[in-house]
N, C-alpha and C positions, 0 to 999 in steps of 0.2 A: 815812518814805517810804510812799507809798500802795501797797497790795498790789493789783496788777492781775491776779493769777493766775486770778481767776474772770471776767475781762472777756470779753464777747462783743460783737463789732461789730454795728451795726445791720444791715448787709448779711447777716452770718452768721445773725443772729436771723431775718430775713425768709426766708432760704433754708431754715432748719430749720423754720420755721412752715409754709412751703409744702409741704415734704416730709411733715410731720405731717398737714396737711390733706388731702394726696393719698393718704395711707395708705402712704407710702414708709417711714416709721419708726414705731416704737411710741410710745405715750404716755410710757412710762418713759424711752426715749431722748430724746424732746423735752424733758421736764422736767429730765433730767440735764444735757444739753448746754447748755441755755439758763439753767440755774441757777434754774429756776422751781419746783423741787420744793417748797420751803418756802412758796412764795407761791401755790400752785395754787388754794387756796380763794378767794383774792382774784381771780386771773386768770380763774377759771372763768366769771365773769360777763362778762368782756370777750372771751374766746375760746370760742365755743360748742363743746361737746364735749370741753373740756379735762379735765373731771371729770364724774362721773355727776351728773345732776340729779334732784331729787325727782320721782317719777312722779306724773302727773296721773290715771292710771288704773292701779290696782294689779291684778296678776295673781299667779298662784301659781307662776311659772316661776323665781323667784329674782331676785337683784339684779344678775346679770351673765351674759354669754355671751362665750366666747373664740373668736375667729375667726382661723384661720391662712390667710393669703391672699398675694397678690402686690402689688408696688409699684404705686401710682397706679391702684387697681382698684375704687374705690368712691366713692360720694357721701357725704361725712361727714354731710350734713344728713339723709340717710335714717336713719343710726344715731341721730341726735338724736330723730327722730320715733319710732323704735322704743323708745327709752328713755322718751319722754313717754307712749307708749301702753301699755307693758308694765311699766315700772319696772326693766327690765334694761338695764344699760350694756353696750355692745359694746366689748370690749377687742380691738384688732387687732394680731396678730403677723404681721410681714411676712417673707417668705422669697423667695430668689432662684432656687431650683431645686427640681424635684421630688425630686432626690436628698436635699436637706436635709430636706424634709418626710418622706420615707420613713424616713430615719435617725432622725429625732426620734420617730416613732411606734414604730419597732422598739425604740428604747431604753426606751420606756415612760415614763409619768408626764408626758406632754406637757401635760396639763391642757386640751387643746383640746376644744371642743364641736362646732365646724364647721370643715372645711377645704376647700380648693379644689384638688383634683387635676386633672391634665390627662388627656385621653382614654386615652393609651397606658399609664398607670400603674394603672388601676383593677383590671385582672385580677391584678396583683401584690398589691395590697392585699387582694383576695378570697382569693388563694392563701395569704397569710400570716395570714388571719383578723384583719385590722386594721381592717376597715370594717364598719359596721352595715348589714344589710339594711333598707331603708326601709319604714316603714309609711305607705303613700300616703294612708291615711284621715286622717292627721295633717297632710297637705299639700293642703288643698282648693284652693289656688291653682295646683296643678300639673295641667295638662291636657295629657296626652301628644299629643293630636291637634293641638295648636297648635305643636308643635316640629318643625323640619326634622330628619328622621331622620339625615341626614348628620352632624349635630352633636349628636345625642341618643342614638344607639344604643349608644355605648360605656359608658353608665351601667348597662346591663343585661347581666348575666353569667349564663349558663345559666338564663335565664328569670326571674331575680330582679333587681329594681331596687335598685342600691346607691348611685346618684348621679343627680341631676337637673341638667339643663343650666343653666349660667350664661351664657356667651357663647362666641364663637369668634373666631378671627383668624388672622393670618399672621405669619411671622417674616421680616423683610427687614432693610434697614439705613436709617438716617437720615444724611443728609449735609448739611452747611452749604454751600449752593451758592455762597456768597460766596468760597469757597476752592477751587472746582473748576476755575477757569480756563475755558478753552474746550472742555474735555472732560468732559461730564456722565457720571457713572458709571451703568451699567445692569446690571452683572454682579458676581458674587462674585469673578471673576478680577480685575476692576478694584479691588474692595474690598481684596483682599489685596496686589495689586501696588502700589497707591498708598499703602497703609499702610506699605510698606517703602520708599517714595519720598517724594513731596512731602507726605504726611500723617503722616510719621514723628513720633511723640510726641503725636499728636492723635486716635488711634483707641482705641475701647473695644470689648471683646468681653464676652459674658455670662460670669458665674461659674456656668456651667451646661453640662455636657458635651454634652447633646443638641444644642443649637444651635451651640455653639462648634466642636465636632468636626464636627457635621453640615454646617456652612457651609464648613468647611475641606475636607471631602470633595467638596463641590459644585465647588470650584476645579478638580478633576480630572475632573469629570463622573461621579463615583460617586454611589451612592444616599446620601441624607441619613442613612439608618438603617444603613449598612454596619457589619458586625462582622467583615469579612474582614481577616485580619491584614496582608496586603500593602497593602491600601487604607488601613487605619488607620496603617500606617507612613508612607505618603506624607503623610497629614493631619498626623501628628505632626511630621514634618520641616518642613512649612509653618508650623505653629504655633510651633515652636522658632525658626525663622528670623524670624518676625514679633514674637516676644516683646519684644526690645529696643526695638521701634518703637511699642509700645503705651503709651497714656496710663494705662490701668487695665484690670483685669479685674473687672467689676462688673455686676450686673443692675439696679442703680439708677443709670442713666446720665443721667437728665434734668438734674440740677443742673450737671454738667460741660458738657453741650451748651448749656444756657441761658447759662452764664457765658462761653462761648467758649473754655474750656480744652480741650474736645474738639470736633472738627469732624466726626467720623465714628463711628458706633456701630452694632452689631447692635441691632435694635429690633423690638419687638412693635407690632402695629397701633395700639392705643390710644395708646401713648406717641408713636408717629409722628404721630398726629392731634393730640394735645395740643401737641406741639412745633410743628407746622406752623401751628396756629391762632394761637399766641402769637408765633411767629417764622416768617413765611412763607418766609424764605430757607432754612429747613430742609425738605428734601424727604424723602419716604418712598419707598423703592425696593424692589420685589420683584426679586431677582436673576434674570436671564433664564434661568439654568441650572436654576432651581427652588428648592426650600427646603422650609420647613415650613408645613403647614396644621394647625391644632389646634383643640380645643374644651375648655373647662374646665367643671367641674361643682361643685355643692355636695354635700358628703358629711358623714357623721357617723362619727367614729372609734368603734370598739368600746369604747374606754376613756373615752369622753366622760363627764365627771362630772355634766353638766347637760343631759340629753337633752331634757327638756321645753323648755328655753330654746333648744336647737339646732333643734328642729322649728319653734318659733315664729319664730326668725330666718329660717330658710330659707323658710318659708311667706310671711313678710312680704316678703322680697326677690323672691319669685316673683310678687307682685302686679304686673300689667302697668303700672299707673301708677307704682309704686315703681321698677320695672325701667326704665321710660322715663327717669326721672330719673337712674338709674345710667348708662345709655347716654350721655345728654347730658353727664354729668360725666366719664366715663372714656374715651369714644370707641371702645369695642369693639362690634362688631356683635352683635346678638342673634339667636338661632335661634327666638325666640318670635314668631309672627305677630301675636298680640294686642298685644305691645309695639310691633312694627314699625308697626302701624296707628295708633299714637299719636305716631310720630316725624315730624318735618318732612321734606319731600321732599329738601331739601338734604343731609340726613343719609343718606337711602336712596340717593341718587344720587352720594354721595361716592366717588371711585375709591380712596381709601385704605381706607375701611371695607368697601366692596363692590367688590372688583376684578372686572374682566371675567373671564368663565368661562375663556377661553383662558389667562389668567394663573394662575387657581386650578388648572387641570388639570395644570400642571407641578409642583405642590407635593405633598408627601407627609405623611400623618399619621405622627406618631412611632410606633415599634414597641416593644412591650413588652420585647423582648430587649435594647434599648439601655439600659434602666433598670438592669438587673442584670448586664450584661456586664462581666466583670472587666477585660478588655483596655481598654475605653473608660474605665472608672473609673481604671485605672492610668495611662493616657495623659494624662487630665486632671490627675492629681496631678503627673506629671512636668512637664507644661507649666507649671503654676502655680508649681512650685518651681524651675524652670530660671533 
């Protein structure tokens, strides 16, 4: 009898390949799931970036750099160019929440050289002495005057720069309009009500307390960042009521939306754009009650074992031409005017990437208190275990 225990279908292989190429999963995960671990040396020539390549230009930064980042957040070709230029291979570790990143660094031994925190978390990293003050002389591609302060200021704490801007975005939801019927969703009220009605079994929420709890709070008109016990109790009841109707709790929602298993999901800007480009029936919506406005940064952990490589990677990614390729790949707006000058008009005028100011004005930046608030952490744990 033939042993099919290691069999992977063509469809599953292509899904995993796309997730790997988009940065949704690590190289280790991809090789393990597809069974290519033993064949990686052969496949490396067929799938660029599958394994480190010999450097064409040697530097003294070592042979690798480890980046902790978010799903679908980079252009893999840029990492290939970085390897060709420096000899250092970029190992990408993907996370779905800032809580995960913080816990990993608090535990020690992360091995990360660079990570991508969100604006509201940086003061916590500073207070806990987990983040490296940046030596800007080692980042010649960083020009503070080129960045929109709205999306750059959070990287500076008490006059010291700890993080430099990557990009910014919003948190809304993506919906497959083929299933909306005659009533298009425009609010978080509709998101939660229809999750418990005709979208039952087809909705995904983030595995991330800030957005999942925050967007439940918006159902009642509360602040996205509320830590008030009575308001959190209302949000918890809504989440518990919705739990049996969810398809999944995951921050990596693109595969399910693309396959049609999910029809509705909480969604970040770039994912919304990626989905809409490939499947125009998927709309990205900013809930009319408000929600989250955020900015992400490049930073170096205090414990980074390869700081030379960390500075080299950040500086490389801050190059406007490199960053323009990043934006075209991941679909998140940039706060760097130099990069914007290189982008086509259709990107700059895209309402998903650059919403009208009146829509942005209803959004809130995450607050530092939400990251460490025990009530929100416990609420999320109860919701996930319910």
